N, C-alpha and C positions, 0 to 999 in steps of 0.2 A: 560479515558485519557491515551495516550501512553506515559508512563514515567516509571521510575523505573530501577531496575538493569537488567543486561543481563540475569541473571538466571531465570527471569520471562518470557523469550522470547523463542518461538519455532523457530528453524532455519531450512531453506531449502536451499540447495546448489546444483547448477549444474555448467556446464562449462561456462555459460555466465552471471549468476546472482546468488544472494542469497537473501533471504527474511526473514522477521520477521512476525510471525502470532499471532494475538490476537483474541479476541472474534468476533468482527465485522470487523476487519481491517487486511489486509496483506500489508506489505510495502516491495517492491522489490528494490534492489540496483544493479548497474552495477558491473561486475567483469572484466574479462580479456579484455584488449584492449579498454575499454570504456573511454570517455572523462569525466574528473572530474573537479569540481569547486575548484579553489584556494581559501582557506579560507581567505587569505589576500586581495583577490580581487574577490569577488563573480561574477562579471560580465565577468571575463575572464575564460579560461579553460587551464589546464595544458596539455602538450603533452601526447598523449596516451602512456602507459607504453611500448607497443611493439616497439615504435620508439626510445626509449632511448638506449644508449649503456650499456654494462654490468656494467661498472664503475658507470654510472649515476644511474642505477637501484639499485646497492648495496648501494650507498650513500643515495639515497632516502629511501631505506629500513631501514637503520640505523637511519635516522631522524624520520621516522614514528614510529619505535619501541620506541624511546625516548619519542615521544609525546604521545603515547598511555599508557605509564607506569603509570601515575597518575590514569588512569581509569581501570587499569588491575585488574582482579579477576579471579576466576577459570572458569568463563563462557567464557573467551577469548579462552579457549582451547576446547570448544565444537567443533570447527572446527580445524582439524589437520593442523596447520601451517607448520610443518616440511614436510608434504606431498605435499605442494604447491610449484609451481615455484615461483621465486622472483617476477615475473610480477603479478601472482595471489595474492600473499601475500600482495603486495603493494596496489593493488586495494581493497582488503578486509580491510586492516588496514585504508585506506583512508575513506572507507565507515563507519567504526566503529567510527573514529574520527569525521566525519561529524554528525553522530547520537549523539554522546556524547555532541557536542558543539552546537547542534541545539536549537534554542529558542522554548519554548512551548507556542503556541498562539492559540486562537480560529481560526478555519479555515477561518471564515469570515474576520479576520484581516490579512490574507495572501495577501489580495487585497488592492490596493491603488486607490481610497479611500476604506474604509471598505465596504464589499459586504452586502447590505441590500436589501431584497426582499419584494415585496408587500404582504400584508395579503391575504391569499388565499380566504377568505370570500369576499374580495372586487373585485375578478376577476370572470368573467363568464368563461365558459369552453374554448372558443376560446382564450381569453386573457391568461388564465392559461397555455394552451398548448404552446403558444408562449413564455411565461415567462419560462416555464420548459425547452424548447429547448435551450434558451439562458443560463439558469442556468447550464445545463449539459455542455455546451460549456465552460463556465467560469471555472467550476471545472476541466475540461480537460486541460485548460491552465496551471493549477497548478499540472498536472499529478495525478489528483484524478479521478479514474475510478469507475464506479458503476457496481456491479454484482448482479445478481438474482433480477431483477426489474420487470420481466414479469408477476408476480401475482398481481402487484399494478396498479391501474388506474393512469392516469396522476395526478389527484388531490391528491391521496394517496402518490404518489412518491414525488410530490412537497412539501407536508406537512412533509414527512419524512426528506427531505433534510434540510428544514428550521428549523425543530425541533431538529434533531439529528446530522446532519453533520456540518452545518455552525457554531453552537456554540461549537462543539467538540474541546477540547484542545489537539492539536497534535503537535508533533515535526516537524518544517518546515526544512527539510533536504535539504541543498543546493548541490544537485547532479543532474546533467542534466537528467540522466536517471532513477532516483529513482521514484517509483510510489507508491501511496496509492490506494489499491483496497478495496473499501468499500462494504462489504457483506450486502445486504439489506434484509437478512433473517438470523435468528439464528436457525439452525436445531435443537438445543437442546431445544429451547423454542417453536418454531413454527413447531413442528414435522410433523403434519398432512399436512400442506402446503408444506413443503419440500418433503414429500413422494409423494404427488399428482403431483407436477410440476417439481421437479428438481432431485430427487434421481435417481441413476442408478438402474438397476435391481439387481445388486449385493448389493447395499446399502439397497434396499427394502427387499431382502432375509435375509440379516444379521439382520436387525431390527426385522423382523418377528420371526426369530429363537431366538433372544435374549429376546424379550419381551413376546412371546407367544400370541401376539394380532393379530387380523385380520387387514390386510393391507387395507388402504383406496384405492379406485380405482385410477389408473393413469388418469390424465386429461390433455387436451391440455392447454397450457398457454393462459390466456384470453387477455393479453395485450402485444403481441410480439413487441420488439423494436430492432432497430439497433443502438447501442450506440457506441461512439468512443472508440477505443481500442488502446493500445500501440503497436507500431511496432518496 
């Protein structure tokens, strides 16, 4: 479950976004110049920071700092706020507030009505393939992207989604450009699969040097897919 203090989170920051990384999940948030959801009215969006005047930016910054104070701890300063422009800081604080205030719900309950899928044992291969295609599309509607699926058959991927993803308790963050990227393999648990299909040559070399074990041969991915990606 994605919950808990900021100190449990790994941050990644670049010019256009920042993200939180967990065992199977990476959540990306917009930064500079992106449109954000107004917490008072989730169906609307606030003006992008870059279109605000300097006075508006400073006033918004003061309000955001006040609103973030109840949630503030040492992890707030993992990112150097003093080194940010006011625009970047406002977007960052907006994202943090959205995270703190987000409800924790099973992903299947992010949909109205609740997303319920057919038992895979009741579907033949053609029916399951169609259901999987629709399911991936529904997840994409909620900015949930799947990574590292190409070692899984359609049936295996369908089962993984209904077993692990749909019941997963996650924060439903109301930001237009926030994304959940679900890693469908854990390199620490499924080492051999990772090394065979996904690891770079550098990854494979480091693993071999650190473990002293023989590398498994690299193999072509058995189930290549073109899945929707965030743009």
